[in-house]
FIZADO-35340 format. One record per residue (C-alpha): residue number from 0; chain; x, z, y. Coordinates in steps of 0.02 Angstrom, whole numbers, padded with zeros to 5 digits. Layout:
BEGIN
<node k="NUM" c="A" xx="X" zz="Z" yy="Y"/>
...
***
This chain:
BEGIN
<node k="0" c="A" xx="00522" zz="-00610" yy="-00922"/>
<node k="1" c="A" xx="00428" zz="-00459" yy="-00869"/>
<node k="2" c="A" xx="00489" zz="-00441" yy="-00690"/>
<node k="3" c="A" xx="00376" zz="-00455" yy="-00540"/>
<node k="4" c="A" xx="00460" zz="-00536" yy="-00382"/>
<node k="5" c="A" xx="00385" zz="-00514" yy="-00208"/>
<node k="6" c="A" xx="00439" zz="-00643" yy="-00086"/>
<node k="7" c="A" xx="00383" zz="-00700" yy="00088"/>
<node k="8" c="A" xx="00424" zz="-00689" yy="00275"/>
<node k="9" c="A" xx="00483" zz="-00522" yy="00364"/>
<node k="10" c="A" xx="00333" zz="-00416" yy="00386"/>
<node k="11" c="A" xx="00223" zz="-00495" yy="00251"/>
<node k="12" c="A" xx="00221" zz="-00329" yy="00156"/>
<node k="13" c="A" xx="00344" zz="-00354" yy="00014"/>
<node k="14" c="A" xx="00424" zz="-00171" yy="00024"/>
<node k="15" c="A" xx="00256" zz="-00084" yy="00051"/>
<node k="16" c="A" xx="00173" zz="-00180" yy="-00095"/>
<node k="17" c="A" xx="00331" zz="-00163" yy="-00205"/>
<node k="18" c="A" xx="00321" zz="00026" yy="-00188"/>
<node k="19" c="A" xx="00145" zz="00024" yy="-00236"/>
<node k="20" c="A" xx="00164" zz="-00085" yy="-00386"/>
<node k="21" c="A" xx="00317" zz="00000" yy="-00458"/>
<node k="22" c="A" xx="00213" zz="00165" yy="-00452"/>
<node k="23" c="A" xx="00066" zz="00078" yy="-00532"/>
<node k="24" c="A" xx="00156" zz="-00004" yy="-00680"/>
<node k="25" c="A" xx="00296" zz="00130" yy="-00693"/>
<node k="26" c="A" xx="00428" zz="00000" yy="-00659"/>
<node k="27" c="A" xx="00587" zz="00013" yy="-00555"/>
<node k="28" c="A" xx="00581" zz="-00058" yy="-00379"/>
<node k="29" c="A" xx="00732" zz="-00156" yy="-00312"/>
<node k="30" c="A" xx="00727" zz="-00197" yy="-00131"/>
<node k="31" c="A" xx="00861" zz="-00323" yy="-00113"/>
<node k="32" c="A" xx="00897" zz="-00288" yy="00067"/>
<node k="33" c="A" xx="00911" zz="-00100" yy="00033"/>
<node k="34" c="A" xx="01015" zz="-00126" yy="-00124"/>
<node k="35" c="A" xx="01138" zz="-00233" yy="-00026"/>
<node k="36" c="A" xx="01149" zz="-00105" yy="00110"/>
<node k="37" c="A" xx="01188" zz="00020" yy="-00025"/>
<node k="38" c="A" xx="01321" zz="-00082" yy="-00112"/>
<node k="39" c="A" xx="01408" zz="-00128" yy="00055"/>
<node k="40" c="A" xx="01378" zz="00048" yy="00128"/>
<node k="41" c="A" xx="01325" zz="-00026" yy="00295"/>
<node k="42" c="A" xx="01165" zz="-00095" yy="00377"/>
<node k="43" c="A" xx="01116" zz="-00282" yy="00360"/>
<node k="44" c="A" xx="01131" zz="-00288" yy="00549"/>
<node k="45" c="A" xx="01313" zz="-00228" yy="00528"/>
<node k="46" c="A" xx="01337" zz="-00355" yy="00394"/>
<node k="47" c="A" xx="01278" zz="-00494" yy="00498"/>
<node k="48" c="A" xx="01376" zz="-00443" yy="00655"/>
<node k="49" c="A" xx="01538" zz="-00418" yy="00566"/>
<node k="50" c="A" xx="01533" zz="-00540" yy="00427"/>
<node k="51" c="A" xx="01399" zz="-00673" yy="00471"/>
<node k="52" c="A" xx="01246" zz="-00732" yy="00395"/>
<node k="53" c="A" xx="01331" zz="-00847" yy="00268"/>
<node k="54" c="A" xx="01425" zz="-00692" yy="00196"/>
<node k="55" c="A" xx="01257" zz="-00594" yy="00177"/>
<node k="56" c="A" xx="01170" zz="-00742" yy="00096"/>
<node k="57" c="A" xx="01310" zz="-00748" yy="-00033"/>
<node k="58" c="A" xx="01282" zz="-00568" yy="-00075"/>
<node k="59" c="A" xx="01094" zz="-00611" yy="-00098"/>
<node k="60" c="A" xx="01139" zz="-00743" yy="-00220"/>
<node k="61" c="A" xx="01254" zz="-00633" yy="-00318"/>
<node k="62" c="A" xx="01123" zz="-00497" yy="-00326"/>
<node k="63" c="A" xx="00984" zz="-00608" yy="-00390"/>
<node k="64" c="A" xx="01103" zz="-00676" yy="-00523"/>
<node k="65" c="A" xx="01126" zz="-00506" yy="-00578"/>
<node k="66" c="A" xx="00950" zz="-00442" yy="-00575"/>
<node k="67" c="A" xx="00882" zz="-00597" yy="-00679"/>
<node k="68" c="A" xx="00965" zz="-00513" yy="-00831"/>
<node k="69" c="A" xx="00867" zz="-00359" yy="-00814"/>
<node k="70" c="A" xx="00687" zz="-00309" yy="-00865"/>
<node k="71" c="A" xx="00541" zz="-00202" yy="-00799"/>
<node k="72" c="A" xx="00583" zz="-00229" yy="-00620"/>
<node k="73" c="A" xx="00475" zz="-00246" yy="-00460"/>
<node k="74" c="A" xx="00595" zz="-00351" yy="-00353"/>
<node k="75" c="A" xx="00558" zz="-00355" yy="-00165"/>
<node k="76" c="A" xx="00663" zz="-00489" yy="-00088"/>
<node k="77" c="A" xx="00732" zz="-00501" yy="00086"/>
<node k="78" c="A" xx="00644" zz="-00638" yy="00190"/>
<node k="79" c="A" xx="00798" zz="-00759" yy="00176"/>
<node k="80" c="A" xx="00826" zz="-00745" yy="-00008"/>
<node k="81" c="A" xx="00688" zz="-00861" yy="-00064"/>
<node k="82" c="A" xx="00711" zz="-00971" yy="00078"/>
<node k="83" c="A" xx="00880" zz="-01019" yy="00006"/>
<node k="84" c="A" xx="00847" zz="-01156" yy="-00124"/>
<node k="85" c="A" xx="01009" zz="-01116" yy="-00213"/>
<node k="86" c="A" xx="00917" zz="-00953" yy="-00274"/>
<node k="87" c="A" xx="00759" zz="-01041" yy="-00339"/>
<node k="88" c="A" xx="00827" zz="-01064" yy="-00522"/>
<node k="89" c="A" xx="00880" zz="-00882" yy="-00530"/>
<node k="90" c="A" xx="00715" zz="-00821" yy="-00459"/>
<node k="91" c="A" xx="00622" zz="-00920" yy="-00592"/>
<node k="92" c="A" xx="00735" zz="-00847" yy="-00726"/>
<node k="93" c="A" xx="00705" zz="-00677" yy="-00660"/>
<node k="94" c="A" xx="00517" zz="-00665" yy="-00661"/>
<node k="95" c="A" xx="00352" zz="-00709" yy="-00588"/>
<node k="96" c="A" xx="00366" zz="-00754" yy="-00406"/>
<node k="97" c="A" xx="00225" zz="-00689" yy="-00295"/>
<node k="98" c="A" xx="00222" zz="-00761" yy="-00119"/>
<node k="99" c="A" xx="00146" zz="-00643" yy="00004"/>
<node k="100" c="A" xx="00080" zz="-00748" yy="00141"/>
<node k="101" c="A" xx="00008" zz="-00692" yy="00312"/>
<node k="102" c="A" xx="-00006" zz="-00777" yy="00473"/>
<node k="103" c="A" xx="00127" zz="-00794" yy="00596"/>
<node k="104" c="A" xx="00028" zz="-00694" yy="00726"/>
<node k="105" c="A" xx="00001" zz="-00551" yy="00598"/>
<node k="106" c="A" xx="00184" zz="-00564" yy="00554"/>
<node k="107" c="A" xx="00238" zz="-00548" yy="00743"/>
<node k="108" c="A" xx="00122" zz="-00394" yy="00763"/>
<node k="109" c="A" xx="00194" zz="-00310" yy="00611"/>
<node k="110" c="A" xx="00380" zz="-00334" yy="00657"/>
<node k="111" c="A" xx="00360" zz="-00304" yy="00844"/>
<node k="112" c="A" xx="00491" zz="-00180" yy="00904"/>
<node k="113" c="A" xx="00588" zz="-00166" yy="00736"/>
<node k="114" c="A" xx="00765" zz="-00177" yy="00798"/>
<node k="115" c="A" xx="00829" zz="-00160" yy="00615"/>
<node k="116" c="A" xx="00792" zz="-00349" yy="00580"/>
<node k="117" c="A" xx="00944" zz="-00451" yy="00642"/>
<node k="118" c="A" xx="00845" zz="-00614" yy="00641"/>
<node k="119" c="A" xx="00718" zz="-00557" yy="00776"/>
<node k="120" c="A" xx="00844" zz="-00557" yy="00912"/>
<node k="121" c="A" xx="00796" zz="-00735" yy="00953"/>
<node k="122" c="A" xx="00631" zz="-00688" yy="01011"/>
<node k="123" c="A" xx="00457" zz="-00752" yy="00974"/>
<node k="124" c="A" xx="00496" zz="-00943" yy="00979"/>
<node k="125" c="A" xx="00642" zz="-00918" yy="00857"/>
<node k="126" c="A" xx="00537" zz="-00813" yy="00741"/>
<node k="127" c="A" xx="00394" zz="-00942" yy="00738"/>
<node k="128" c="A" xx="00517" zz="-01088" yy="00702"/>
<node k="129" c="A" xx="00594" zz="-00983" yy="00558"/>
<node k="130" c="A" xx="00416" zz="-00947" yy="00488"/>
<node k="131" c="A" xx="00370" zz="-01124" yy="00497"/>
<node k="132" c="A" xx="00529" zz="-01175" yy="00411"/>
<node k="133" c="A" xx="00525" zz="-01055" yy="00277"/>
<node k="134" c="A" xx="00343" zz="-01059" yy="00229"/>
<node k="135" c="A" xx="00353" zz="-01224" yy="00123"/>
<node k="136" c="A" xx="00516" zz="-01169" yy="00043"/>
<node k="137" c="A" xx="00431" zz="-01010" yy="-00012"/>
<node k="138" c="A" xx="00282" zz="-01110" yy="-00083"/>
<node k="139" c="A" xx="00394" zz="-01217" yy="-00186"/>
<node k="140" c="A" xx="00463" zz="-01062" yy="-00282"/>
<node k="141" c="A" xx="00303" zz="-00962" yy="-00293"/>
<node k="142" c="A" xx="00203" zz="-00948" yy="-00453"/>
<node k="143" c="A" xx="00059" zz="-00856" yy="-00362"/>
<node k="144" c="A" xx="00015" zz="-00854" yy="-00183"/>
<node k="145" c="A" xx="-00082" zz="-00698" yy="-00114"/>
<node k="146" c="A" xx="-00149" zz="-00678" yy="00064"/>
<node k="147" c="A" xx="-00063" zz="-00518" yy="00136"/>
<node k="148" c="A" xx="-00140" zz="-00532" yy="00306"/>
<node k="149" c="A" xx="-00260" zz="-00386" yy="00272"/>
<node k="150" c="A" xx="-00221" zz="-00202" yy="00230"/>
<node k="151" c="A" xx="-00108" zz="-00157" yy="00088"/>
<node k="152" c="A" xx="-00247" zz="-00098" yy="-00025"/>
<node k="153" c="A" xx="-00329" zz="-00269" yy="-00019"/>
<node k="154" c="A" xx="-00173" zz="-00360" yy="-00060"/>
<node k="155" c="A" xx="-00127" zz="-00232" yy="-00198"/>
<node k="156" c="A" xx="-00297" zz="-00256" yy="-00281"/>
<node k="157" c="A" xx="-00279" zz="-00452" yy="-00266"/>
<node k="158" c="A" xx="-00108" zz="-00439" yy="-00356"/>
<node k="159" c="A" xx="-00166" zz="-00322" yy="-00489"/>
<node k="160" c="A" xx="-00325" zz="-00436" yy="-00529"/>
<node k="161" c="A" xx="-00201" zz="-00583" yy="-00541"/>
<node k="162" c="A" xx="-00077" zz="-00495" yy="-00656"/>
***
């Protein structure tokens, strides 16, 4: 089990950190959202609007079941994948789960104006509610928790020192 899995709420830095870690360690980066978009040949927003969230969550589960059998990966999870407890056993089998945790205020700042995130359509209150609901679920599956509120270099150095 030598995969590194990055989880956390949208805007926590999973994709950006994943790219840096993949380059640093010479590992392949799999961003689950991008992988699903590639396989489905459409955006997540399109999947949500035409098939619904439940369908998308099923695609996430199937993907993580597949990835748990591979090695030398940095896996950047979509924000909802680790929030679904069904996926926790697969994540634990797949590698070390690192929770990137930043404040809800920093999250809101980072995702402000990003129309590619279908779950931001409900506005600030909905995002804060979703953040508060998901945070303890992320903590359940995490092997390591890293504060990602600062800049990416600080977060990168913190993760490298832990690993």
